[in-house]
C-alpha positions in Angstrom: 5.0 -13.6 -1.3 2.6 -16.3 -2.4 0.3 -18.7 -0.6 3.1 -21.1 0.7 4.4 -17.9 2.8 0.7 -17.3 3.8 0.6 -20.7 5.2 3.5 -20.5 6.9 2.6 -17.4 8.5 -0.9 -18.7 9.6 0.8 -21.5 11.3 3.3 -19.2 13.1 0.4 -16.9 14.3 -1.4 -20.2 15.3 1.9 -21.1 17.4 2.2 -17.8 18.7 -1.3 -17.4 19.8 -1.4 -20.8 21.6 2.0 -19.8 23.6 0.4 -16.7 24.7 -1.2 -16.9 28.1 -1.5 -13.4 28.9 -3.8 -12.1 25.6 -7.0 -10.7 26.8 -10.1 -13.0 25.6 -11.9 -10.2 23.0 -8.3 -10.0 21.5 -7.9 -13.7 21.3 -11.7 -14.4 20.1 -10.9 -11.7 17.2 -8.1 -13.4 16.1 -9.0 -16.8 16.5 -12.1 -15.8 14.1 -10.0 -14.1 11.4 -7.6 -17.1 11.3 -10.3 -19.1 10.4 -11.2 -16.8 7.9 -8.5 -16.5 6.1 -7.8 -20.4 6.2 -11.0 -20.7 4.3 -9.5 -18.4 1.6 -6.0 -20.7 1.6 -8.6 -23.6 1.0 -10.8 -21.7 -1.5 -11.0 -18.4 -3.5 -9.6 -15.0 -2.4 -13.2 -13.7 -3.4 -14.3 -15.7 -0.3 -12.8 -13.9 1.9 -15.3 -12.2 4.4 -15.5 -8.6 4.5 -13.3 -7.4 7.4 -10.8 -10.3 8.3 -7.9 -8.2 7.1 -9.4 -5.3 9.2 -9.6 -7.4 12.4 -6.0 -8.5 12.3 -4.8 -4.9 11.8 -7.0 -3.8 14.6 -5.7 -7.1 16.6 -1.8 -6.1 16.1 -2.3 -2.7 17.2 -4.3 -3.8 20.8 -1.3 -6.4 21.3 1.6 -4.5 20.1 2.7 -3.1 23.4 2.4 -6.4 25.2 2.9 -9.1 22.5 5.2 -7.8 20.3 6.4 -11.0 18.2 2.5 -11.8 17.8 2.0 -8.1 16.5 4.7 -8.7 14.2 3.5 -11.8 12.6 0.1 -10.2 12.4 2.0 -7.2 10.5 3.5 -9.8 8.2 0.2 -11.7 7.5 -1.7 -8.6 6.9 1.2 -7.2 4.3 1.2 -10.9 2.6 -2.8 -10.6 2.2 -2.5 -7.3 0.4 0.4 -8.9 -1.8 -2.0 -11.4 -2.7 -5.0 -9.0 -3.5 -6.8 -10.2 -0.7 
């Protein structure tokens, strides 16, 4: 896994989030904030990753698992990729 895969997952997550019309406002806000923070990391350095961004993704994945399994799956892949990159 490398940064290219991370970019692909971020784009996939963005597309899934855009198409998900039934995501509650709090989950959507949390996901959008985490996406912004992770995009900063991909543009800069891993040490700039804000505290708790991956935790937000994990929490969002758990909240969305039943109602949005594809979105939750992408979130799971994203957190795994971040962990493999040491972020």
